[in-house]
N, CA and C atoms as an extended XYZ file, in Angstrom:
270
Properties=species:S:1:pos:R:3:atomname:S:1:resname:S:1:resid:I:1 pbc="F F F"
N       -44.002      -30.555       15.358 N   MET     1
C       -42.827      -30.011       16.012 CA  MET     1
C       -41.585      -30.648       15.374 C   MET     1
N       -41.643      -31.893       15.182 N   ARG     2
C       -40.473      -32.600       14.545 CA  ARG     2
C       -40.124      -31.973       13.187 C   ARG     2
N       -41.162      -31.653       12.431 N   ALA     3
C       -41.035      -31.043       11.063 CA  ALA     3
C       -40.436      -29.731       11.221 C   ALA     3
N       -40.800      -28.966       12.180 N   LYS     4
C       -40.209      -27.579       12.352 CA  LYS     4
C       -38.744      -27.760       12.772 C   LYS     4
N       -38.461      -28.726       13.634 N   LEU     5
C       -37.078      -28.942       14.046 CA  LEU     5
C       -36.242      -29.430       12.802 C   LEU     5
N       -36.753      -30.287       12.091 N   GLN     6
C       -36.011      -30.767       10.981 CA  GLN     6
C       -35.843      -29.621        9.956 C   GLN     6
N       -36.793      -28.814        9.798 N   ASP     7
C       -36.764      -27.623        8.907 CA  ASP     7
C       -35.645      -26.678        9.384 C   ASP     7
N       -35.626      -26.380       10.650 N   SER     8
C       -34.550      -25.501       11.152 CA  SER     8
C       -33.259      -26.041       10.993 C   SER     8
N       -33.025      -27.410       11.132 N   MET     9
C       -31.772      -28.139       10.916 CA  MET     9
C       -31.309      -27.925        9.417 C   MET     9
N       -32.276      -28.086        8.583 N   VAL    10
C       -31.932      -27.889        7.113 CA  VAL    10
C       -31.530      -26.441        6.854 C   VAL    10
N       -32.224      -25.528        7.505 N   GLN    11
C       -31.909      -24.059        7.308 CA  GLN    11
C       -30.524      -23.794        7.872 C   GLN    11
N       -30.218      -24.364        9.052 N   LYS    12
C       -29.006      -24.232        9.671 CA  LYS    12
C       -27.896      -24.778        8.776 C   LYS    12
N       -28.095      -25.978        8.271 N   GLU    13
C       -27.011      -26.567        7.416 CA  GLU    13
C       -26.813      -25.718        6.131 C   GLU    13
N       -27.843      -25.146        5.631 N   ALA    14
C       -27.753      -24.328        4.382 CA  ALA    14
C       -26.960      -23.077        4.783 C   ALA    14
N       -27.310      -22.521        5.893 N   LEU    15
C       -26.593      -21.313        6.339 CA  LEU    15
C       -25.060      -21.622        6.534 C   LEU    15
N       -24.762      -22.777        7.120 N   GLN    16
C       -23.382      -23.232        7.406 CA  GLN    16
C       -22.704      -23.359        6.051 C   GLN    16
N       -23.421      -23.922        5.035 N   ASP    17
C       -22.772      -24.110        3.668 CA  ASP    17
C       -22.452      -22.681        3.057 C   ASP    17
N       -23.403      -21.770        3.223 N   GLN    18
C       -23.189      -20.474        2.732 CA  GLN    18
C       -22.124      -19.813        3.401 C   GLN    18
N       -21.950      -19.976        4.686 N   VAL    19
C       -20.816      -19.378        5.458 CA  VAL    19
C       -19.490      -19.919        4.993 C   VAL    19
N       -19.417      -21.284        4.748 N   LYS    20
C       -18.229      -21.952        4.164 CA  LYS    20
C       -17.859      -21.375        2.911 C   LYS    20
N       -18.892      -21.122        1.999 N   ILE    21
C       -18.524      -20.658        0.645 CA  ILE    21
C       -18.038      -19.225        0.789 C   ILE    21
N       -18.721      -18.340        1.534 N   ILE    22
C       -18.316      -17.057        1.843 CA  ILE    22
C       -16.882      -16.979        2.358 C   ILE    22
N       -16.584      -17.868        3.299 N   GLY    23
C       -15.271      -17.969        3.903 CA  GLY    23
C       -14.229      -18.264        2.887 C   GLY    23
N       -14.602      -19.251        2.008 N   GLY    24
C       -13.616      -19.552        0.934 CA  GLY    24
C       -13.405      -18.358        0.046 C   GLY    24
N       -14.440      -17.641       -0.353 N   ASP    25
C       -14.375      -16.454       -1.136 CA  ASP    25
C       -13.514      -15.392       -0.461 C   ASP    25
N       -13.698      -15.221        0.829 N   LEU    26
C       -12.898      -14.278        1.641 CA  LEU    26
C       -11.343      -14.661        1.595 C   LEU    26
N       -11.109      -15.911        1.709 N   ASP    27
C        -9.723      -16.380        1.615 CA  ASP    27
C        -9.102      -15.975        0.359 C   ASP    27
N        -9.879      -16.271       -0.766 N   GLY    28
C        -9.400      -15.883       -2.110 CA  GLY    28
C        -9.131      -14.336       -2.249 C   GLY    28
N       -10.103      -13.625       -1.721 N   VAL    29
C        -9.915      -12.090       -1.747 CA  VAL    29
C        -8.744      -11.731       -0.999 C   VAL    29
N        -8.523      -12.266        0.228 N   ARG    30
C        -7.335      -11.973        1.038 CA  ARG    30
C        -6.104      -12.208        0.368 C   ARG    30
N        -5.960      -13.431       -0.351 N   LYS    31
C        -4.747      -13.780       -1.056 CA  LYS    31
C        -4.558      -12.801       -2.254 C   LYS    31
N        -5.626      -12.491       -2.889 N   GLU    32
C        -5.501      -11.527       -3.986 CA  GLU    32
C        -5.094      -10.154       -3.429 C   GLU    32
N        -5.631       -9.697       -2.349 N   GLN    33
C        -5.314       -8.465       -1.736 CA  GLN    33
C        -3.755       -8.482       -1.358 C   GLN    33
N        -3.326       -9.580       -0.782 N   GLN    34
C        -1.915       -9.660       -0.331 CA  GLN    34
C        -1.050       -9.593       -1.591 C   GLN    34
N        -1.413      -10.205       -2.696 N   ALA    35
C        -0.593      -10.130       -3.921 CA  ALA    35
C        -0.581       -8.741       -4.442 C   ALA    35
N        -1.705       -8.045       -4.373 N   ILE    36
C        -1.764       -6.608       -4.887 CA  ILE    36
C        -0.968       -5.736       -4.028 C   ILE    36
N        -1.028       -5.942       -2.683 N   ARG    37
C        -0.151       -5.098       -1.790 CA  ARG    37
C         1.291       -5.334       -2.008 C   ARG    37
N         1.719       -6.597       -2.330 N   ALA    38
C         3.107       -6.844       -2.571 CA  ALA    38
C         3.529       -6.123       -3.949 C   ALA    38
N         2.663       -6.115       -4.919 N   LYS    39
C         2.955       -5.457       -6.208 CA  LYS    39
C         3.054       -3.932       -5.907 C   LYS    39
N         2.113       -3.357       -5.015 N   ILE    40
C         2.129       -1.948       -4.826 CA  ILE    40
C         3.459       -1.575       -4.154 C   ILE    40
N         3.921       -2.494       -3.195 N   LYS    41
C         5.214       -2.211       -2.477 CA  LYS    41
C         6.330       -2.165       -3.478 C   LYS    41
N         6.402       -3.199       -4.426 N   GLN    42
C         7.410       -3.309       -5.424 CA  GLN    42
C         7.421       -2.080       -6.249 C   GLN    42
N         6.268       -1.588       -6.710 N   LEU    43
C         6.145       -0.352       -7.527 CA  LEU    43
C         6.659        0.915       -6.685 C   LEU    43
N         6.281        0.924       -5.446 N   ASP    44
C         6.596        2.001       -4.597 CA  ASP    44
C         8.047        2.105       -4.406 C   ASP    44
N         8.764        0.971       -4.252 N   ASP    45
C        10.224        0.870       -4.096 CA  ASP    45
C        10.854        1.331       -5.413 C   ASP    45
N        10.281        0.863       -6.540 N   ALA    46
C        10.825        1.341       -7.893 CA  ALA    46
C        10.642        2.901       -8.048 C   ALA    46
N         9.466        3.426       -7.616 N   LEU    47
C         9.298        4.838       -7.709 CA  LEU    47
C        10.308        5.606       -6.808 C   LEU    47
N        10.525        5.014       -5.603 N   LYS    48
C        11.553        5.757       -4.774 CA  LYS    48
C        12.944        5.780       -5.406 C   LYS    48
N        13.312        4.621       -6.123 N   ALA    49
C        14.527        4.593       -6.735 CA  ALA    49
C        14.652        5.561       -7.820 C   ALA    49
N        13.619        5.757       -8.667 N   ILE    50
C        13.510        6.732       -9.718 CA  ILE    50
C        13.657        8.100       -9.223 C   ILE    50
N        12.878        8.398       -8.125 N   ASP    51
C        12.911        9.649       -7.499 CA  ASP    51
C        14.336       10.023       -7.045 C   ASP    51
N        15.031        9.096       -6.467 N   ASN    52
C        16.407        9.354       -6.078 CA  ASN    52
C        17.293        9.589       -7.282 C   ASN    52
N        17.103        8.936       -8.311 N   GLU    53
C        17.819        9.173       -9.533 CA  GLU    53
C        17.550       10.463      -10.126 C   GLU    53
N        16.267       10.950      -10.116 N   ILE    54
C        15.912       12.254      -10.610 CA  ILE    54
C        16.539       13.279       -9.706 C   ILE    54
N        16.576       13.161       -8.422 N   LYS    55
C        17.230       14.130       -7.535 CA  LYS    55
C        18.717       14.182       -7.821 C   LYS    55
N        19.395       13.090       -8.030 N   THR    56
C        20.842       13.057       -8.303 CA  THR    56
C        21.074       13.790       -9.658 C   THR    56
N        20.186       13.554      -10.695 N   LEU    57
C        20.414       14.221      -11.934 CA  LEU    57
C        20.126       15.703      -11.854 C   LEU    57
N        19.089       16.060      -10.979 N   GLN    58
C        18.766       17.472      -10.805 CA  GLN    58
C        19.941       18.215      -10.092 C   GLN    58
N        20.585       17.550       -9.085 N   ASP    59
C        21.791       18.145       -8.361 CA  ASP    59
C        22.893       18.327       -9.408 C   ASP    59
N        23.107       17.335      -10.226 N   GLU    60
C        24.172       17.399      -11.214 CA  GLU    60
C        23.881       18.589      -12.230 C   GLU    60
N        22.599       18.704      -12.710 N   LEU    61
C        22.221       19.782      -13.588 CA  LEU    61
C        22.468       21.164      -12.998 C   LEU    61
N        22.159       21.295      -11.696 N   THR    62
C        22.292       22.506      -11.067 CA  THR    62
C        23.837       22.837      -11.004 C   THR    62
N        24.624       21.856      -10.666 N   SER    63
C        26.124       22.075      -10.616 CA  SER    63
C        26.622       22.503      -11.969 C   SER    63
N        26.260       21.766      -13.021 N   ILE    64
C        26.702       22.101      -14.341 CA  ILE    64
C        26.265       23.433      -14.785 C   ILE    64
N        25.037       23.811      -14.477 N   THR    65
C        24.505       25.127      -14.846 CA  THR    65
C        25.351       26.320      -14.139 C   THR    65
N        25.661       26.025      -12.899 N   GLU    66
C        26.453       27.026      -12.142 CA  GLU    66
C        27.839       27.114      -12.765 C   GLU    66
N        28.446       26.015      -13.166 N   LYS    67
C        29.767       26.059      -13.848 CA  LYS    67
C        29.730       26.774      -15.170 C   LYS    67
N        28.647       26.458      -15.903 N   ARG    68
C        28.467       27.130      -17.241 CA  ARG    68
C        28.297       28.599      -17.036 C   ARG    68
N        27.579       29.022      -16.079 N   GLY    69
C        27.427       30.414      -15.722 CA  GLY    69
C        28.728       31.147      -15.414 C   GLY    69
N        29.552       30.489      -14.533 N   ARG    70
C        30.828       31.042      -14.276 CA  ARG    70
C        31.761       31.062      -15.506 C   ARG    70
N        31.712       30.052      -16.320 N   ALA    71
C        32.529       30.021      -17.551 CA  ALA    71
C        32.085       31.155      -18.491 C   ALA    71
N        30.746       31.389      -18.534 N   HIS    72
C        30.294       32.422      -19.405 CA  HIS    72
C        30.725       33.832      -18.875 C   HIS    72
N        30.668       33.997      -17.578 N   GLU    73
C        31.156       35.237      -16.993 CA  GLU    73
C        32.640       35.443      -17.295 C   GLU    73
N        33.422       34.343      -17.210 N   SER    74
C        34.799       34.440      -17.519 CA  SER    74
C        35.124       34.827      -18.954 C   SER    74
N        34.386       34.257      -19.820 N   ILE    75
C        34.470       34.576      -21.258 CA  ILE    75
C        34.095       36.017      -21.462 C   ILE    75
N        33.017       36.477      -20.903 N   GLN    76
C        32.579       37.891      -21.038 CA  GLN    76
C        33.731       38.851      -20.504 C   GLN    76
N        34.319       38.493      -19.392 N   GLN    77
C        35.400       39.312      -18.857 CA  GLN    77
C        36.589       39.254      -19.729 C   GLN    77
N        36.971       38.141      -20.274 N   LEU    78
C        38.088       38.055      -21.176 CA  LEU    78
C        37.805       38.917      -22.390 C   LEU    78
N        36.675       38.824      -23.000 N   ARG    79
C        36.329       39.619      -24.137 CA  ARG    79
C        36.339       41.147      -23.889 C   ARG    79
N        35.821       41.497      -22.659 N   LYS    80
C        35.947       42.890      -22.229 CA  LYS    80
C        37.400       43.351      -22.180 C   LYS    80
N        38.214       42.529      -21.532 N   ASN    81
C        39.578       42.914      -21.369 CA  ASN    81
C        40.236       42.993      -22.756 C   ASN    81
N        39.921       42.116      -23.652 N   ARG    82
C        40.508       42.082      -24.924 CA  ARG    82
C        40.064       43.342      -25.690 C   ARG    82
N        38.839       43.728      -25.594 N   ASP    83
C        38.286       44.928      -26.257 CA  ASP    83
C        38.862       46.166      -25.668 C   ASP    83
N        39.210       46.248      -24.311 N   GLU    84
C        39.861       47.329      -23.776 CA  GLU    84
C        41.345       47.341      -23.982 C   GLU    84
N        41.934       46.338      -24.511 N   GLY    85
C        43.333       46.363      -24.847 CA  GLY    85
C        44.194       45.910      -23.671 C   GLY    85
N        43.604       45.217      -22.648 N   VAL    86
C        44.370       44.853      -21.530 CA  VAL    86
C        45.170       43.576      -21.911 C   VAL    86
N        46.407       43.628      -21.581 N   CYS    87
C        47.282       42.478      -21.919 CA  CYS    87
C        47.586       41.828      -20.649 C   CYS    87
N        47.669       40.509      -20.677 N   TRP    88
C        48.126       39.669      -19.505 CA  TRP    88
C        49.435       39.156      -19.870 C   TRP    88
N        50.344       39.489      -19.021 N   ILE    89
C        51.742       39.066      -19.211 CA  ILE    89
C        51.978       38.024      -18.104 C   ILE    89
N        52.432       36.834      -18.482 N   THR    90
C        52.789       35.859      -17.497 CA  THR    90
C        54.153       35.603      -17.369 C   THR    90
Protein backbone atom coordinates (compact mmCIF):
# COMPACT_ATOMS: atom_id res chain seq x y z
CA MET A 1 0.00 0.00 0.00
CA ARG A 2 2.82 2.31 0.94
CA ALA A 3 4.54 1.57 -2.37
CA LYS A 4 1.37 2.44 -4.28
CA LEU A 5 1.00 5.66 -2.32
CA GLN A 6 4.60 6.56 -2.90
CA ASP A 7 4.21 5.71 -6.59
CA SER A 8 1.21 7.98 -6.92
CA MET A 9 3.11 10.79 -5.15
CA VAL A 10 5.93 10.42 -7.68
CA GLN A 11 3.40 10.48 -10.53
CA LYS A 12 1.72 13.51 -8.99
CA GLU A 13 5.05 15.35 -8.73
CA ALA A 14 5.90 14.39 -12.31
CA LEU A 15 2.55 15.74 -13.49
CA GLN A 16 3.05 18.94 -11.49
CA ASP A 17 6.46 19.39 -13.12
CA GLN A 18 4.93 18.88 -16.54
CA VAL A 19 2.20 21.42 -15.74
CA LYS A 20 4.86 23.95 -14.67
CA ILE A 21 6.78 23.39 -17.90
CA ILE A 22 3.62 23.72 -19.99
CA GLY A 23 2.66 26.84 -18.03
CA GLY A 24 6.07 28.36 -18.74
CA ASP A 25 5.68 27.50 -22.42
CA LEU A 26 2.23 29.10 -22.43
CA ASP A 27 3.61 32.27 -20.88
CA GLY A 28 6.22 32.40 -23.62
CA VAL A 29 3.59 31.86 -26.30
CA ARG A 30 1.38 34.56 -24.79
CA LYS A 31 4.25 37.06 -24.80
CA GLU A 32 5.05 36.17 -28.38
CA GLN A 33 1.39 36.49 -29.32
CA GLN A 34 1.22 39.90 -27.65
CA ALA A 35 4.31 41.06 -29.57
CA ILE A 36 2.81 39.81 -32.84
CA ARG A 37 -0.49 41.57 -32.12
CA ALA A 38 1.38 44.81 -31.42
CA LYS A 39 3.22 44.46 -34.74
CA ILE A 40 -0.06 43.73 -36.55
CA LYS A 41 -1.62 46.86 -35.02
CA GLN A 42 1.40 48.91 -36.08
CA LEU A 43 1.15 47.58 -39.63
CA ASP A 44 -2.61 48.14 -39.66
CA ASP A 45 -2.11 51.77 -38.63
CA ALA A 46 0.49 52.20 -41.37
CA LEU A 47 -1.92 50.64 -43.89
CA LYS A 48 -4.67 53.05 -42.85
CA ALA A 49 -2.31 56.00 -43.31
CA ILE A 50 -1.34 54.76 -46.77
CA ASP A 51 -5.01 54.23 -47.68
CA ASN A 52 -5.77 57.81 -46.62
CA GLU A 53 -2.87 59.10 -48.72
CA ILE A 54 -4.10 57.08 -51.72
CA LYS A 55 -7.61 58.53 -51.28
CA THR A 56 -6.20 62.06 -51.12
CA LEU A 57 -4.16 61.48 -54.26
CA GLN A 58 -7.16 59.90 -56.02
CA ASP A 59 -9.30 62.94 -55.16
CA GLU A 60 -6.56 65.23 -56.44
CA LEU A 61 -6.28 63.20 -59.66
CA THR A 62 -10.05 63.41 -60.18
CA SER A 63 -9.97 67.18 -59.73
CA ILE A 64 -7.04 67.62 -62.10
CA THR A 65 -8.65 65.36 -64.69
CA GLU A 66 -11.84 67.44 -64.56
CA LYS A 67 -9.83 70.66 -64.96
CA ARG A 68 -7.93 69.14 -67.88
CA GLY A 69 -11.23 68.17 -69.49
CA ARG A 70 -12.61 71.70 -69.12
CA ALA A 71 -9.37 73.18 -70.51
CA HIS A 72 -9.54 70.81 -73.47
CA GLU A 73 -13.15 71.84 -74.14
CA SER A 74 -12.14 75.50 -74.00
CA ILE A 75 -9.31 74.91 -76.44
CA GLN A 76 -11.66 73.06 -78.78
CA GLN A 77 -14.16 75.92 -78.59
CA LEU A 78 -11.45 78.52 -79.24
CA ARG A 79 -10.20 76.56 -82.25
CA LYS A 80 -13.74 76.27 -83.57
CA ASN A 81 -14.29 79.99 -83.14
CA ARG A 82 -10.97 80.70 -84.85
CA ASP A 83 -11.83 78.42 -87.74
CA GLU A 84 -15.25 80.09 -88.10
CA GLY A 85 -13.61 83.52 -88.09
CA VAL A 86 -15.25 84.72 -84.91
CA CYS A 87 -13.37 87.64 -83.43
CA TRP A 88 -13.43 88.56 -79.80
CA ILE A 89 -13.13 92.23 -79.21
CA THR A 90 -12.42 93.35 -75.70
